[in-house]
C-alpha positions, 0 to 999 in steps of 0.5 A: 500500500502506497501513500504518496505525499503529492503535496510535497515540494520539489525535488522531493516530488520527483524523487518520490515518483521516481522511487515509486516506480523503481520499487514497483518494477521489482514486485510481481502483481497479480490476482493469483495466489502469493502475488502481490496487491497494490493500493494507492493514496494521494494525500496533501492538503486533502486526501484521495483513495485511488486504488484498492487491492483489486484494482491492478490485474498485473504489474503493468497495470500497476505502473500505469496507475501509478502515472495516473494518480492525481496530484493533490496540492498543498502542504501535508495535512494531518487530517488527511493523513489521518483519514488515509490511515483510516482507510488503510485499516479498513481495507486491511480488516476487509481483506479476504486473502490474508496469505501475504502480509501487508506493507504500508509505505509512506513517502513524504518530505513532511515533519512529524513528531509524536511528542507534538500535541497537534500530531496526537491523534494521527500517531495513535491512528498510526499505532493502530496500522502498525498492529495490522501491517508494517508501516514503512516510512521513507523521509525524502530529506533534501537540503531545500525542505529541511524535513525531519524523518517520519521515524516516530510514525513507522514500524520500528526498524521500518524507517528510511530516508533519502540516500543513495542506498534508499531504493536497497533499503526499501527492497530489503524491508519489503523482503523482511515483511514477507519473511517475518514472524507468525501473527501475534509474535513479534520479531526479535531485533537488536538495537541496530535493527538486525534481525534474528530467528527469535519471535516473541508473544506476550500472554496476559492471562496464565499465572502459573509456570504450568499454565505459561508453558501450556499456552507456549505449547499451543503455540509450538513455542517455549517459555522465554529464554534470555542469554544476551543484554539486547534480548533482555532489553527487546523483552523489557520493551515489549512488556513496557509497551503492554504495561505488563508485569516482569513474570516469566522463567527462562534464565538457565543460571543458579543465581538467575542475574546474568546481567548486572543491569537486569530489569526482568526476573529470571525465576518464575514469579506469579504474575499476568505475563508470560513470554514465548519465544520460537527459535529458528522459526520457520518464516513465512516467505513468498 
């Protein structure tokens, strides 16, 4: 799903257009099983929903459709982008073919910070998009615009800035999104955004070790194990996002204090949250 800021300034606009064309040429679109679908949006001082998942029957028609997307004048409007995100959510929820994961790509030279009150509702809506899809932001940063990155809106590790490696980075992230964890699991990435083969899910219901193990086994998983500070920080972040309580088992040491700055309890304690992981998980690649 492409969201194009057609209210952008030059040279950002021409750069976005060419970038979108290049990305589309590397993807096979169609209506058959496991072929990609494309949806197009144009935003500026207003929003236009141009094409849904069924509009384009092949890659050629998708490229032709890109050239026909209407330009929208004016600077990017926060309400217009919020409405676009709401339409994105509606389209994803109505999908009948769920075999392919959804990637939402926002290209813009705008500056958006979720620390500012005027972007509050937009950021909340973007968070809902991230629950359903990988939200990639491509910030077209040119000296003429002085715009800041859009990483506040994007899925973690799915933000790209204009550079010589921009197209390669977009294509890499598209591949990553198609080789990800099962639904309801979050992929463990290091602070440098490097992917691992471990997927984590937070359960909110069990309050015993046995109940936790049973839930994990239902997902062909095991209770979490943490053997590195990076994994510890990652699991801690997932708990904080859900306002979770530190309660799980996993550290295989006598003292359960592997790391000096450990914030999580290695030994099982009663509580509402259990973390599960899958090692060498089979990726959903198409």
